C-alpha positions, 0 to 999 in steps of 0.5 A: 423846411426854410421857405423860399423867399418871394424874389426866388419864386417862380410865378407859379409858386408865388400863384400857389403861395397867394392861394394859400394865404387866401384859403387861411384868410378865410379861415381866419375871417370865419374864425373872427381872427382879425389880426391874423387876417391882416397879417395874411392880407398883408403877405398876399399884397406883397406876393402880388407885388412880385406879380407885377410888371413894374415898366407899367408904374411911371414916376410922377404918375398918380394911381387910385389905390385898389381897395380904396376908390376914394384914395389916389397915390403919386408914384415918386419913384419905385424902390424894389416892389414898393412904391414910394410917394404920397396920398393926395390928400394926405398929411404924411411925409413920403411912405412907401406901398406895395405896387400892388396896391396901385390900379394899373392899366385901364388907359382912358 
């Protein structure tokens, strides 16, 4: 059976997909299969990106990176569910990260 692509799923289907992947992550972690854990973790990040209101993300703004509070990312533009820009203090050229990695909300 062919799986429906994430961009065609309803919010509820994506939430179910994420729950399923998280359960598989838990099992992979318990069994010490780190490479499988990392693949599943990436799949969850991608899926979570489809649940984010992209209008909350502004080009030119700097965001904290979830999971690494020491790291900041400056968004140059969005393309699909990826934010393209630069890690502050990083040496890489422009890079893309799933929007689910950006800490949104919390107006200070």
